[in-house]
N, C-alpha and C positions, 0 to 999 in steps of 0.2 A: 503493500500500499504506500502511496506516496500523496504529498499535499503540494498545491501550488496556489499561491495567492496573488491575485491581480488587482492593483491598486489604481484608482483614478483621481482626478483632481477634486470631484465633489459627487455626492449622492445624485444630484441631478443628472449629471452626465452617465453614471452608472445605470440610472433608470432608462434613460433614453436608449440604451443598447438592448433593452428589453422591450421596446415598443411602448414604453410607458407603463408596463405592467411587470413588476418584479415577480409576480407569480408565474411568469413564463420560465422561472428558473427551474421548474418542475419539469419543463420539457428537456432541459438540458440533463437533468438527473435520468428521466426515463430513456432518453436517446443513447445516452453514453455510459449508462451505469455507474455514475458517480454520485457523491454526496455534494450538494451546494449549500455553502453558508454565505450569507451577505450580512454586511452591517456598514451603514453609513456608505463610505466611498470605495469599500472593498469586497471582493468576492473570492471565497476559498472553494477550491475543488479538491475533493478527496476520493481516491479509488486506485484502480490498477494504472500502471505508468501509461500504457497505450491509450486508456479511455481518458485519463486526465489531459494527455497531450491533444488529444482531437477535442475534448470540450474546450480546452484553452484555445486551439486554433479557431474555433467557430466564434468564441467571444472576440478575439483579436481581429477577426476578419470584420466582425460588426463595428468594432472600435475604429478600424482604419476607415470604413465607409462613413461613420459618423464624424470623423475628423475631416473628412473631404467635403463635408457640409451636407451629406445625405440624411434624410429622415427615415430613421428605422421603423418599418411597418411590419406587420404580422408576417406577411408573405417573405419579406427580406430576412426576417429572423429564422423562419423555416428553412429558407434557401442556405443560410450560413450552416444550419445543422446538417442539411443534406449533404452539402459540399464538403464538410469536415469528416462526415461518416464515410464518403465514398472516396475521399483523398482527391477530389477534383481540382482541376487547375483554374476554374472559374470563381472569382471572388464576388462578394457583395457589391464592391466598388465597380468592378466590371459589369455587373447587372446594372447597377443604377447610374453608370457613367455614360450608358448609351441612350441618347435622348433624340427625340424628332420633334421639333417644334411643332405645336398645334396651331390651329387657325386664331384668328384674332379673339381674344377672350376665352380660348380653349386651352385645357391643360396639355402639358408635353405628353407625348407617347413615350413610354419606357416599358422595357420586357420585365416581365413579372416572374419569369421562371428561366432556367438554363436553356431549355429548349428554344423559348421564344428569342433569347439572345442569339443563340446559334442560327436561328431562321433569319433575324434581321441581318445578321453579319454575311449569311450566305447569299441574300438578295442584293447586298451591296457588291459582291464580287463574282457572282454567277449570271450567266445569260438565261438559263433555265432551271428554276428551283420547283421542287414539288414539296408541298406542305401537306403531309398526310397524318390524320388522326382524328380523334372523336370531336363531337360539337363542344363549343364553349371554350376551346383552347386558344382562340385568337388568330387563327390561320387566316381567315379572310380579312380581318380588321387589320392587322399587321402588314399584310400584303398591300391593301389600300394605302395605309400610312407611308410605306416606303415608297410606293409609286408616286404619291403626291409629293413626297419629300424630292424624289429624283426630278420630277417636274419642275419644282421650284428652284432646285440647283441647276436648272436648264441641261440636265443630262438626257432628258427626253423632251420631244415637243408636244406629246399627247399622251392621253391615257385611254385605253381601250379596256372595258370591263365586260365580260361576257359569261353566261351560264346556260347549260341546256335547259330548255323549257319542257322537261319531260312530262311535267303534270298537264301540258296542253297538247302533248304529242307533237310538239315542234311545229304544229300546223296552226298558226296563229290567224290566219285569213278569216276565219269564221267569226272570231271575236269582234265585238263592236269597238269603234273608236280608231284613231290613227295608231301608227306603230308603236308610239311612247305609251299610249293608253292600254295598248294589248298586253305589253310586256312587263309594264310597271310592278304588277303583283309579284312576279317571278324575279324581278331584279331589285326588289325592295331593299335586301340586306346590303346591297352594293351601295345603293343611294345612302342608306343609313350611316354607313361608315364614312362615305365621301363627306356628308353633313357634319360629321365631327371634326373633319380636317379643314373644310372651307365653308364659308358662309353659303347657305342655300341659294341666295340670289346670285352670288358668284358663280356657283355650280352650273345654274341655268344659263348665265352668260358665257361660261366656257364650253357649253354643250352647243349653244348657238354659233360660237366661233369655231367649232370642231375640234377644240382641244380635248374635250371629254366626249367618249363615245361609249354608249350602254347599249348593248344589243344581244339578243340570243344567239347561241352558237351557230344556229343554221344559218345566219346571215354573214358568217365569216367565209363561207365556202367561195373559192375562186379569187380571194383577194390577196394582196401582198401588202403586209403592214410593216411600214418602216418609221424610225425614230419615235418609237412608242413603248411605254411600259403597258404590258397586256396581262390582264389577270382572268384566268379561267376558273370560275368558282364552282363547286359542286361537281367536281370532275368524274366522281364515281358514277354519275348518270350519263357519261358519254359512252358510245360504241367504240369498238377499236378503230373503225373507220373514221369516226368524228375526232378522236384524239389524234391520229395520224395527220388528218386534215388541219387541225388546229396547229400543231407543232411545226408543220411545214409553211406556215403563214410567215414565219419570221424572216427578216433580213437584217443586214448590218446596222447597227445603231438601235436595235429594238432588244427588249428583254421580256421574259415572261415568268409569271409565277402561276402553278397550277395547284389548286387546293381540292382537298376532298377527304371523305370519310367512307372507306370501303364497307363498312357495316351499314350504311344508309342508303344503299343503291335502290332507286325506284324503276330500274330496268326491268322489262317482263323476263319472266324465268326462261333460260336458255340463252339469252343475249349476253355475250362475254363484255364486261366493263372495259373501257379504254384505259382507265387509271390502273386497274389491276395488271392489264397486259403491260403498260408502261414501266410499271415497277418491276416487272419481270425481265422486260426486253432491254431497257436502258440500264445504264450503271452509273453510280456515282463517280467512277474512275474515268467516266467519259468526260472529256475536258469541256468546262463550262456548264455541266449539268450536276445538280445535287439533290439529294432526297433529304428532307428533314422529317423525322417521325415524332409525333406528339403522343403522349400517353395519358392515362387517366390523371395522373399527378399535375399534368399542366392545365387542367381546367381551372379557368379564373372566373367562371360565373359563381352562383351561390354554392357553398361547399357541398350541399345535398346533391348538386347535379353530378359530381364525380361519384357519389355513392350510388346513385341511379344508374349511371353509365357502367359501373362495376357490377351491378346486380344483373343488368340485362346481357353483359359480356358472358357471366358465368351461367346464366340461363341458357344461352345460346351454345356455349360449349357443352353443356350437358346435354342438350337436345341433339347436337351433332354426334356425340358419342352414342346416344340411344338409337339414332339412325343407322 
């Protein structure tokens, strides 16, 4: 058994490392198997040498981020614990140091998990990025944030957002209204993300100027898209032919992000998902192409969402075994 005492300038600073709740010290105890004692401006860790070392690393990681000016919140606190347990190279400072400026009066966009940070970094350096994983992990939202950021930095000249309108059978002609009115219900999640980055009135003006295009995937056929950041959302609902068609629209100066959740395909039984095929055919070792996989722990919606996803995953696994 070993002991290690970490001292800080005052009790307020120590409290800030625990997201304002010193009761979170119990999380340190349960995750690392150490005893935590706190008083005033110091914290003492007691336990096996390796456990104390990892617990200390988590607290020092939080301290470093706090001294860099970051506000420690519950997600950051948990991230520090997970990073120390896994021996990961990504620190809380890394996580909170990546920021995308929001629109006027809107908060900055920051990654909330290690996978989100990897995803954002991947979109910065690769031409084609696949973001794959369950709902609520920020795949679409961060893809839109990255695309808007690239546009603001003049790395691309326009944004093209698309998704397959499987619910309407991709045959939108029978629906009332003009094209925008026909497809709006299917593309609403993309609009919602855009409105978080850019004022709605400015979004409308950019659409009129051709700087933003939002359309169903069927309207991409036969086109060549240059100097654009392109996002294909809900890609699990593409067929093999549609996915190949989409990926071959790119020319120099364009980049694309493909997002999807293989467990939520709306394709008819027997139709192969283009997203699933792409993950099998393409490789992260292919230059300019990267795959980022999100997991249940990356869900950033209400905490019960992760539990719901987990319950359904387990049920599906049990059903598959029974079959």
